[in-house]
C-alpha positions in Angstrom: -7.1 6.5 -3.8 -10.5 6.6 -2.3 -11.6 6.0 1.3 -13.2 2.7 0.2 -9.7 1.5 -0.8 -8.9 1.5 2.9 -12.0 -0.2 4.2 -10.4 -3.7 4.4 -7.4 -2.3 6.2 -9.6 -0.4 8.8 -11.6 -3.5 9.3 -8.5 -5.7 9.9 -6.8 -2.9 12.0 -9.9 -3.0 14.3 -9.2 0.3 16.0 -12.0 -0.2 18.5 -10.2 -3.3 20.0 -6.7 -3.9 18.7 -6.4 -7.1 20.8 -9.1 -8.7 18.6 -7.2 -8.3 15.4 -7.2 -11.4 13.2 -4.7 -12.0 10.4 -6.1 -12.7 7.0 -2.8 -14.2 5.8 -1.9 -17.8 6.4 -0.1 -20.6 4.6 -3.5 -21.6 3.3 -4.4 -18.1 2.2 -1.1 -16.5 1.0 -3.0 -13.6 -0.6 -4.3 -12.4 2.8 -3.4 -8.8 3.3 -3.2 -8.7 7.1 -0.3 -10.5 8.8 1.5 -10.4 12.1 5.2 -11.0 12.4 6.9 -12.4 15.4 9.8 -10.5 16.9 12.2 -13.3 16.0 11.0 -13.2 12.4 11.9 -9.5 12.2 15.3 -10.1 13.8 16.1 -12.8 11.3 15.7 -10.4 8.4 18.7 -8.7 6.9 19.6 -6.0 9.5 16.2 -6.4 11.1 14.7 -4.6 8.1 11.0 -3.7 8.4 10.7 -3.7 4.6 8.2 -6.5 4.8 6.4 -7.8 1.8 4.8 -11.1 1.0 2.2 -10.2 -1.6 3.4 -10.1 -5.2 1.8 -8.1 -8.0 1.3 -10.9 -10.5 0.8 -8.3 -13.3 4.4 -7.2 -12.9 5.8 -10.7 -13.3 5.1 -10.8 -17.0 7.0 -7.9 -18.5 5.3 -8.6 -21.9 2.0 -7.2 -20.3 3.6 -3.9 -19.2 2.4 -0.8 -21.0 4.8 1.0 -23.3 7.2 3.5 -21.6 5.4 6.5 -23.0 2.1 5.4 -21.5 3.8 4.8 -18.1 5.5 8.2 -18.3 2.2 9.9 -19.3 0.3 8.2 -16.4 3.1 9.3 -13.9 2.9 12.9 -15.2 -0.9 12.9 -14.8 -0.7 11.5 -11.3 1.9 14.1 -10.3 -0.2 17.0 -11.8 -3.2 15.7 -9.9 -1.3 15.6 -6.7 0.1 19.1 -7.3 -3.4 20.4 -7.8 -4.5 18.8 -4.6 -1.7 20.4 -2.7 -2.5 23.8 -4.3 -6.1 23.4 -3.0 -4.9 22.5 0.4 -2.5 25.6 0.4 -5.4 27.8 -0.6 -7.6 26.4 2.2 -4.8 27.2 4.6 -4.5 30.7 3.2 -0.9 30.2 2.0 -1.5 31.1 -1.6 
């Protein structure tokens, strides 16, 4: 993940003036990634769950397009090794190692 991956979120979040936040999701734009939920909408959910999602990853809907399990496993292992290395660097910077 890169900082640029969060640019759209930061723009929508509008930390300078949260009262001027504008949703990008609407009935006309169901792919918009910024959406507000009314209190009543949250209460209507099962046990008032905050597990809110409305965007679907279209690539996951067609299981024929998924990579082979060994490829998925290798990518997961690479991601974990990369994360572990980043934590090692942080620990070194903190003088813990």
